[in-house]
TIDREN-261349 format. One record per atom (N, C-alpha, C, O, CB): x, y, z. Coordinates in steps of 0.001 Angstrom, whole numbers, padded with zeros to 6 digits, always signed. Glycine has a CB too. Layout:
XYZ/...
This chain:
+000506-001097-000341/-000387-000173-000166/+000955+001241-000204/+002150+001113+000061/-001455-000529+001411/+000224+002494-000619/+000927+003526-000755/+000676+003982+001285/+000108+003669+002331/+000200+004681-002273/+001785+005074+000510/+001494+006234+002610/+000163+006872+001971/-000739+006903+002809/+003261+008284+003357/-000257+007459+000554/-001618+008125+000795/-003279+007076+001277/-004334+007323+001861/-001828+008922-000804/-002644+005880+000607/-003377+004998+001006/-003786+004571+002418/-004852+004401+003008/-002945+004219+000497/-002374+004464+002731/-002434+004037+004761/-002966+004943+005350/-003384+004717+006485/-000962+003915+005760/-003154+006535+004644/-002883+007926+005748/-004570+007427+005583/-004873+007359+006774/-002004+010044+005175/-005412+007170+005068/-007127+007283+003986/-007253+006196+004703/-008409+005849+004460/-007395+007138+001889/-006643+005159+005696/-007198+004184+005870/-007511+004071+007647/-008304+003452+008357/-006346+003149+005150/-006210+005213+007891/-006257+005542+009532/-006736+006407+009259/-007786+006107+009828/-005145+005726+010542/-007003+007608+008727/-007936+008885+008597/-009187+008668+008925/-009759+009398+009734/-008016+009456+007297/-010020+007216+008104/-011048+007016+008068/-011495+005974+009765/-012611+005900+010279/-011171+006440+006557/-010451+005444+010165/-010400+004146+011200/-010543+005172+012375/-010890+004664+013442/-008786+002974+011230/-010396+006134+012372/-010659+007393+013336/-011601+008364+013377/-011728+009337+014120/-009783+008105+013320/-012568+007750+012005/-013850+008300+012070/-013642+009719+010891/-014552+010325+010326/-014259+008718+013870/-012926+009838+010835/-012971+011333+009732/-013626+010764+008419/-013065+009924+007715/-011132+012102+009230/-015218+011451+008078/-015404+011191+006940/-015469+011965+005679/-016129+011833+004649/-016178+010717+007069/-014521+012868+006107/-014719+013880+004917/-013032+013451+004102/-011921+013079+004478/-014967+015950+005627/-013642+013747+002966/-013052+013108+001537/-011811+014086+001110/-011943+015255+000748/-014362+013104+000156/-010292+013204+001252/-009210+013455+000826/-009468+014701-000873/-008832+015698-001217/-008516+011788+000680/-010676+013983-001530/-010339+014882-002663/-010781+016946-002636/-010667+017808-003506/-011284+013991-003958/-011271+016989-001212/-012177+018043-000867/-010183+019277-000427/-010262+020498-000285/-013793+017341+000968/-009121+018707-000347/-008066+019545-000140/-007993+020166+000843/-007291+021176+000880/-007912+020280-000899/-008678+019747+001883/-008802+020036+003896/-007506+019754+004306/-007053+018690+003882/-009974+018802+005016/-006996+020232+004813/-005674+019985+006124/-006582+018980+006647/-007794+019193+006691/-005125+021484+007491/-006100+017983+007014/-006740+016605+008048/-005600+016475+009219/-004567+017061+008895/-006858+014768+007039/-005544+015820+010553/-005274+015672+011666/-004833+014215+011132/-005471+013743+010191/-006349+016005+012779/-004003+013646+011570/-003591+012385+011706/-002978+011201+013017/-001890+010627+012986/-002818+012574+010908/-003687+011119+013743/-002481+010446+015008/-001853+008927+014372/-002085+008085+013504/-003505+009976+016892/-001250+009132+015069/-000323+007620+014941/+000284+007227+016308/+000697+008002+017170/+001109+007759+013809/+000262+005915+016341/+000476+005516+017487/+001856+005478+017439/+002387+005370+016334/-000185+004383+017848/+002808+005575+018844/+004817+005384+018786/+004954+003839+019390/+004299+002830+019653/+006002+006822+020220/+006480+004484+019418/+006682+002917+020108/+006729+002940+021469/+007478+002182+022087/+008024+002155+019719/+005846+003907+022131/+005832+004326+023254/+004306+004147+023950/+003914+004252+025112/+006361+005653+023142/+003834+003920+023054/+002380+003485+023015/+001862+004623+023517/+001173+004490+024528/+001936+002186+023816/+002065+006107+022918/+001428+007061+023216/+001012+007492+021502/+001308+006801+020528/+002317+008078+024240/+000454+008469+021475/-000204+008870+020322/+000595+010190+019611/+001251+010848+020418/-001732+009195+020744/+000623+010624+018316/+001071+011707+017612/+000194+012127+016494/-000305+011367+015664/+002332+011444+017154/+000083+013180+016543/-000769+014219+015833/-000069+014444+014586/+000745+015261+015017/-000970+015596+016639/+000193+014335+013467/+000675+015194+012519/-000625+015744+011407/-001682+015154+011186/+001904+014354+011776/-000077+017264+010722/-000951+017499+009265/-000417+016536+008166/+000532+015767+008020/-000768+019167+008615/-001519+016970+007455/-000826+016349+006225/-002362+017540+005298/-003418+017924+005801/-000792+013877+006103/-001885+017750+004068/-002432+018215+002911/-002682+017486+001854/-001745+017100+001155/-001830+019042+002526/-004191+017121+001503/-003895+016864+000310/-003421+017756-000914/-003353+018982-000991/-004787+016356+000070/-003091+016711-001912/-002578+017465-003065/-003466+017182-003724/-004114+016136-003681/-001325+017253-003669/-003744+018999-005123/-004931+018276-006203/-004368+018640-007030/-004998+018932-008047/-006487+018595-006355/-003355+018754-007016/-002729+018548-008613/-001606+019446-008799/-001370+020119-007795/-003838+018924-009882/-000779+019668-009875/+000066+020169-010136/+000038+022192-009790/+000882+022802-009134/+000154+019525-011477/-001031+022710-010390/-001530+024101-009326/-001862+023829-008383/-002568+024752-007976/-002567+024969-009580/-001772+022614-007266/-002703+022678-006328/-004209+022658-005677/-004636+022929-004555/-002453+023194-006214/-004842+022196-006947/-006142+022923-007320/-006409+021361-008506/-005761+020816-009399/-005895+025021-008188/-007864+021133-007765/-008630+020457-009230/-008690+021720-009787/-008765+022883-009392/-010329+019588-009174/-008607+020837-011314/-009097+021038-012763/-010953+020944-012850/-011665+019948-012981/-008283+019661-013784/-011374+022579-012702/-012580+022399-013065/-013146+022283-014644/-012589+022671-015671/-013101+023349-012439/-014274+021704-014503/-014642+022035-016825/-014559+023674-016953/-013861+024235-017798/-017089+021475-017706/-015434+024405-015919/-015425+025769-016262/-013514+026659-016585/-013168+027539-017373/-016374+026442-014769/-012855+025982-015696/-011521+025922-016093/-010876+025975-017467/-010025+026709-017968/-011171+024940-015640/-011672+024804-017955/-011016+024774-019591/-011254+025733-020336/-012442+025988-020539/-011442+023728-020480/-010449+026380-020836/-010166+026800-022303/-010781+026276-023356/-010281+025187-023641/-008967+026622-022632/-011903+026675-024256/-013103+025968-025407/-012196+025144-026221/-012770+024289-026895/-014058+027190-026570/-010996+025194-026311/-009721+024371-026918/-009477+023278-026266/-009068+022273-026847/-008430+025066-026920/-009709+023325-024888/-008975+022135-024117/-010053+021242-024026/-009865+020084-023651/-008312+022465-022598/-011866+021925-024522/-012777+021455-023961/-012844+020304-025061/-012696+019108-024810/-013935+022417-023639/-013098+020865-026350/-012715+020131-027771/-012096+018604-027348/-012682+017522-027368/-011386+021146-028732/-011111+018821-027073/-009731+018659-027261/-010411+016812-026510/-010241+015694-026996/-008307+020096-026225/-011333+017313-024921/-011084+016254-024134/-012910+015539-025029/-012886+014308-025037/-010835+016746-021971/-013919+015978-025511/-014752+015866-025934/-014321+014948-026602/-014562+013773-026322/-015275+016729-026288/-013527+015357-027717/-013431+014470-028857/-012542+013408-028765/-012695+012509-029592/-013104+015136-029954/-011423+013276-027746/-010498+011807-026956/-011827+011150-025954/-011815+009995-025528/-008698+012479-025556/-012909+012118-025700/-014171+010783-025187/-014452+010069-026082/-013913+008983-026297/-015646+011153-024718/-015323+010565-026727/-016050+009941-028060/-015032+009355-028625/-015707+008587-029311/-016762+010934-029129/-013517+008982-029008/-013293+008134-029568/-013038+007340-028701/-012540+006302-029139/-012616+008278-030378/-013204+007396-027342/-012097+006287-026282/-013708+005474-026936/-013648+004506-027694/-011522+006669-023760/-015139+006124-026444/-016345+005262-026100/-016805+004755-027613/-017636+003871-027820/-017644+006202-025212/-016154+005433-028526/-016445+004594-030001/-015626+003130-030350/-016254+002195-030846/-015965+005672-031299/-014776+003066-030173/-013952+002078-029441/-014122+001164-028835/-014356-000006-029138/-013432+002375-028815/-014022+001616-028029/-015143+000364-026890/-016311-000585-027323/-016492-001802-027266/-016095+001224-025777/-017034+000505-027785/-018306+000348-027623/-018338-000681-029204/-019092-001609-029500/-019253+001992-027437/-017297-000111-029921/-016959-000874-031129/-016634-002431-030839/-017475-003307-031038/-015717-000179-031810/-015545-002650-030430/-015095-003687-029623/-016145-004706-029438/-016448-005732-030047/-014639-003184-028363/-016686-003979-028214/-017726-004830-027123/-018865-005197-028465/-019313-006313-028730/-018600-003578-025435/-019036-004437-028888/-020117-005041-030001/-020053-006497-031061/-020822-007408-031365/-020196-003887-031001/-018332-005985-031459/-017966-007178-032514/-017462-008105-031407/-017707-009129-032045/-016691-006809-033865/-017073-008461-030530/-016492-009231-029561/-018542-010099-029446/-018851-011146-030016/-015492-008002-027858/-019254-009468-028808/-020934-010530-028843/-021437-010626-029634/-022615-010908-029418/-022103-010316-028218/-021046-010494-031082/-021504-011120-031959/-020502-012105-032953/-020991-012555-033990/-022164-010166-032547/-019393-012350-032668/-018492-013253-033122/-018393-014573-032672/-018392-014943-031498/-017447-012791-032982/-018329-015108-033456/-018572-016555-032351/-016749-016409-031143/-015805-015647-030936/-018582-018801-033895/-017254-017622-030761/-015703-017986-029383/-014742-018310-030312/-013608-017906-030055/-015799-019628-028009/-014980-019231-031804/-014079-020261-031974/-012915-018849-032986/-011768-019091-033362/-014945-022025-032964/-013575-017624-033184/-012672-016544-033925/-012838-015948-033219/-013641-015037-033422/-012772-015954-035145/-012190-016070-031933/-011564-015029-030714/-010282-015818-030185/-010481-016925-029683/-012784-014728-029241/-009172-015397-030253/-007943-015900-029321/-008542-015491-027828/-009111-014500-027371/-006263-015012-029717/-008161-016632-027365/-008609-017023-025769/-010320-016573-025343/-011324-016371-026025/-007422-016008-024585/-010076-016550-024104/-011578-016634-023394/-012314-014712-023693/-011784-013620-023491/-011253-017154-021112/-013268-014974-024066/-014801-013409-024287/-014601-012662-023205/-014430-011445-023285/-016863-013866-024148/-014606-013491-021792/-014618-012819-020734/-013590-012005-020406/-013739-011133-019549/-014808-013513-019903/-012590-012168-020957/-011224-011688-020324/-011067-010422-021691/-010433-009392-021461/-009683-013246-020191/-011713-010658-023064/-011381-009699-023911/-012528-008422-023628/-012752-007511-024425/-011361-010357-025433/-013073-008572-022520/-014338-008005-022684/-013644-006668-021445/-013697-005442-021351/-015968-009252-022232/-012854-008129-020457/-011774-006871-019526/-011551-005886-019677/-011726-004807-019111/-010636-006906-019372/-010747-006575-021242/-010030-005984-021828/-009783-004342-022076/-009321-003258-021719/-010232-006555-022629/-010713-005391-023259/-011368-003425-023567/-011943-002925-023261/-012699-002424-024094/-011868-002798-024376/-012157-002568-021773/-012434-001660-020971/-011260-000547-020679/-011367+000574-020182/-012859-002343-019872/-009765-001450-021303/-008942-000434-020746/-009044+000734-021374/-009704+000539-022395/-007669-000757-020711/-008663+002069-021267/-008908+003448-021889/-008237+003053-023269/-007651+001970-023243/-008157+004886-021012/-008225+003553-024138/-007492+002978-025382/-007077+001793-026036/-007365+001191-027070/-006660+003313-025366/-006354+001672-025144/-005105+000015-025574/-006141-001141-025312/-005925-002332-025533/-003291-000370-024118/-006942-000767-024961/-007942-001912-024847/-008526-002743-025928/-008264-003906-026236/-008970-001444-024294/-009436-001841-026478/-010189-001824-028075/-008838-002300-028730/-008734-003458-029137/-010897-000013-028823/-008104-001660-028799/-006715-002428-030006/-005961-003243-030122/-005282-003728-031027/-005812-001987-030308/-006180-003436-028711/-005547-004638-028101/-006088-006105-028954/-005494-007102-029364/-006014-004650-026373/-007593-005634-028975/-008537-006631-028896/-008763-006474-030603/-008973-007591-031076/-009936-006334-027710/-008776-005449-031600/-008877-005808-032705/-006998-006219-033506/-006849-006368-034719/-009854-004533-033317/-005893-006314-032543/-005033-006417-033317/-005276-007995-032679/-005670-008861-033459/-003663-005411-033296/-005046-008319-031341/-004456-009472-030802/-005435-010578-030714/-004958-011703-030568/-003880-009192-029505/-006924-010436-030787/-007730-011154-030398/-008954-011630-031090/-009872-012429-030908/-007924-010702-029513/-008419-010512-032232/-009816-011949-033029/-008809-012968-034182/-007728-012526-034572/-011647-010809-034529/-009194-014000-034528/-008340-014457-035058/-008687-014675-036559/-009827-014933-036945/-008001-015453-034346/-007311-014515-037592/-007553-014582-038808/-006429-015347-039582/-006514-015503-040800/-007785-013300-039232/
């Protein structure tokens, strides 16, 4: 587990239900070797600029690029899943269930399916 994951587990165990994505400073209590409790502050990181990027903060060009990439991704995945559903199992390299899961991987999954998943 990463340190961030461990911090979240400790935070949740202590009853803090605040989301780490809010960017608030949280108090973390940890046990020391003497049996006492030490308290430390940690601030969650939101990105390169220290805050989450919101849709309103994107330029029109960035919004267009993001929507275009999302459309391409969904189209590739939908096409690959439709092909997998209609293709007989004998024409698929490996199991159909495994390929259905692989297709869910952004961009790479559908390309891998069309390249290696179909017997030719």
